[in-house]
N, C-alpha and C positions, 0 to 999 in steps of 0.2 A: 434564491441560490446565490453562488459568490462567483459566477460567469457563465458562459456559455454562448452560444451564436448570438443572441441577441447583444451583448456587450461588445463582443469580437475580440477575440484574443490580442493580446501585447504581443508583438513579436521581439526578436532578439535586439537589443540595443535602446529598447523604449524603456520609460522611466516605470518603476513599481507603483503600484495602487495599493489602497488598503485591502488585504484579504486576497491579493492579486500581484504577485512577484513575475518579475521578467527572468527569463532564462538566462539571459548575458552570454555573451560569446568571447570577450577577452577575460583573461586569468584575472586581471586587476578587478575589473568590472563584476565577475563572478563572484570573488572573494566579497567584495563590498556587497553585493546583492544577498550573498548567502548570509553574510551579518545580519542585513534586515529581515531575513526571511526566519532566521533562527529567533530574533525578537518577536516578530509576528506570531511566530509559533509559542512561545513562552507566554504570550498574552493571550491568544486565542484557542490555541491547541491544534486548529486545521488552518492551512491556508492552500487556495489555488497557486500553482505556477504553471505557466502557459508555455507552450512549444519546448517540452524538454525532450521531445523525439520528434525527428524528423518525420514526414508524411511516408516517405518510403519505406523507412525502417519499420514505422509503425504498421503499414501494410503487410510487409514481409512477417512480421511477428504474429499478426492475425490470421494469416493463411498457415503458419506454423502450428498455432495452438488448436487451429480446426483440424489440422492433419493429426497432431498428436493426441487430441483428444478422441479420436475416431479410434487410432491404435492403440489408447489405453483402455476404451471400453472394450475392444475385441478382447485385449489381454484379460481383462477381468472376466469377461464371458467363456474364456478358455481357461480358466481356474487362477490366475495370477491374484494375489492378495490385493485387494483394493486398497490399503492403507500405504502399499509402496507408490501410487499411482495419482491417488485422490485423496484430499483431506477433508475431515469432517468439518459441517457448517452448523451454525445457526438457522434451523429451517432449510434444509437443503434440497427440499423437492424442487425440481425443475432448474437445479444451480448445479454447478460442477465446480469444484476447486482443486484445478487440474496442476499437480506437482510437476514442474518443467525440467526437463535436464539441460544440460550446458552446451545446446548445439549451437550452431553459429549464429541463427537469427537472435536467440537469446542474447549471446554474447555481444553482438552488435549493438543490441539495445543498451545494455548495461553498460557499455563503452561510451554510448551517448550520454547516458543517465549520469553517470559517476566519474567519466572521464575528466580530461583537461578542458576548462571553461564551463565545467557544470556547476550549477548554483546549489544544486541539491546536496553535493559532497561537502563544501564548504560548510553548509546549515547543519548538516547531519553531524559533522565534527564537532561543531560547538554546542550541539545538543546533547550527544552521547559519547562523544569522543572518539579519537581515533582506534581506540582499542575496542569499540562496539563490534560486537560479533553478528556476522550475517546470520539471521535468524530464520528467513522466509524467500522463497523463489517460486513464485505461483502465477497462474493466472484464474481468476474468479470470472465464470461466464454464468450470466443470468439468462435463461431461457424464457421467450413468451409464456407468458402465463403465470411465472413466479410470482409467489405472493409476498407483501411486504414481511420482512423479518420483525421480532420483538427489537425494541430499542434496547442496545446492551454496549458495554464496554469491552474490549478485547481483553483487556487485562485490569484487575483491580487497582485502586488508587494507590499511589506511592507518592512520598514527599518528592524524591527523586524520580521523574518519568523513567520506568524501565525500558519501554521501546517506541521506537518511531516506523511508521510504515508509509510506502509510498503509491498509490494507485494511479496508475496511468492508462488513459482511454486509448484503446486500439482502434476505436471510431468515432464520430460524433455521438455524443450521448444528450438526448433530449429528454424531457420531462415524462414522456410515456415509457421509456425504455428501463425505467426502474433504478434511477441513478441514487447512489447513495445519499442518505440522508444525514448529515451532522448537527450535531448541537454545541455551537461553539462556546468555548468559555467552561464546559463542563468536564474538564481534567482538573478538577480540585476538591478537597475534602469535603466541603460545604455541598457541592452538587452531586457527589457521590452519595451523601448522608440523605440529601433529599430525594434523590431517586431511589434508594433503598428502603426508605423509611426508617431507617438505623445507622447507629455511627459506624463510619468505615472501621475495615479491621476485623469485624466478626465474621464467621464461617460463611454466612451468606453471602456477603459481598465479595470475599476472596474467591468463592466458588462460582462467581458471576449467576447467582441464581436470586430471584426475587418474588416473594410470595405475594406481599399485599399489593393492591392495584399502585399505581403512579400517583402521587397527590396530584389532583386538579390544578393546585397553585403553581407547583413545578413545572407541569406542561404550557399553562397560560403565560409564564414568564419568560419560556426558555426561547432563546433565538434559534433559528433554523437557517441552514445552508444545504442546499442540494447540488450536488455533484454535477452539473450538466455542463460537461466539458467538452471541448472540441479534439477531435484526434490528434494524440501527441501531447495534451494537456495533462496535469496530473494534480491530485490531492496529496498533499503531505499532513499527515495527522499523528499526533500522540495517541497511542492506542488505549489509554484511560478515557478519552474523549468517547461521550455517548453517540451512537449510530446506529444505523440499519440499512439494509438494501430496502428501496421500496419496491413496489410491485410492477413487473415489467408487462403493462398494458399494449405495449406493440407487437408487431409481428418480425421484429429483429432481435437476435441476441444481443447481449451486452457483454462483452469482452474487457476485462479489467486486469491488466498485467501488475503485479505487484511485488514488491520485496521489502523487507524490515531489519532493522537492526536493533539489538538488543544491548543495553548496558551493562557490564559484567559486574558492575561493582551493586548492583541492587539484588538482596538477598530476599528471600520468601516469596518469590515469584517464580511461578512454574508456567509460562507460556507455551503455547502449542509451536511446533517447529513444522509449517506447511513447506516441505522443502524435501527433496530425495535423500535418503540416508547416507549416501556417499558424500554429500557436501555440508553435511552438519557439523556445526564447530570447527569448520575448515578455515574459515576466513574473516578477519577483521576487516573494518573499514579500510584502515591504511594497507593492508596487505591485498585485498581485493583491488584496490585502485593501482596498486603496484604491478599487479598480474594483468590486468585490462591493459595498463601502458604498453607490457611486453608484447602482449595480444596485438595491438595495434600496430605496434613495429614489426610485426611478424617474428619476432622471436619467441623460444621455448617458453612455455608457461604452465603453470600449475593447473588452469581452468581446463585447456584441452586435455591433459593428461588424465584428469578424473572423468571428463567426459568420454574418455576413449574405454573406460572401464564400467561406466554406469550405463546399461542398457537392459531392456526387457523385451 
């Protein structure tokens, strides 16, 4: 793995390690750490960042997710369109990809993750630019007994990475709970060609389909990192990196809050938008940060206005 309880999470103000950045607490330190994180992401395609979410906020969001999931399941049972409340998944049996509203626990979390002092925001600004569009806000829940997903990228290869996502652990994640498995360094044309058994850019690769077995030589040489995270830690990844959810062999659900940003300058990529319809194409990274700053100061903001009209 690239971290977890055994290694002990680096706390704010501690130096960054390979594949493990510190969250940073001061604006200057966050900008510097953000630049280091962006460089790590360009090299590896995935990196762990410790303590991006405080325990109290993570626990509040965990409780909110459990409540929202129950309400969504009840609404779907009563006839609500599932696509308005949950997203489709690769192997979705005993998994739930819950589309989240902008309720207070979600907004509080986003303010910590992307607000002043955040290491994620300056890293994302370097990777996809301040014009990057908010693409997803959801929580992936892996229930006990969920099987391992097939290895896959979320988006096809592109010379300019089209999307970056951040997976935040809402509880400690150990090896039995089905942590996400990443293959660092597979955000390249060569890795995708080896994985699909043909050159990138063909229809099979573009649609995420792979008919032939994965070449043994590719699997034998691939590096593997498991997302064994402590509560409040995150994995930031280029969505062209090969990854999958592993099997949850524990008796506990794994809740993984996530958001992603899309580079609007990358054409011919049609990524899914795991986000409520009311929020789609509403915010760039810069705009979202500005609205979160207003929220923190108790000022009128677009986030709360949208939340007021988005309900089921």
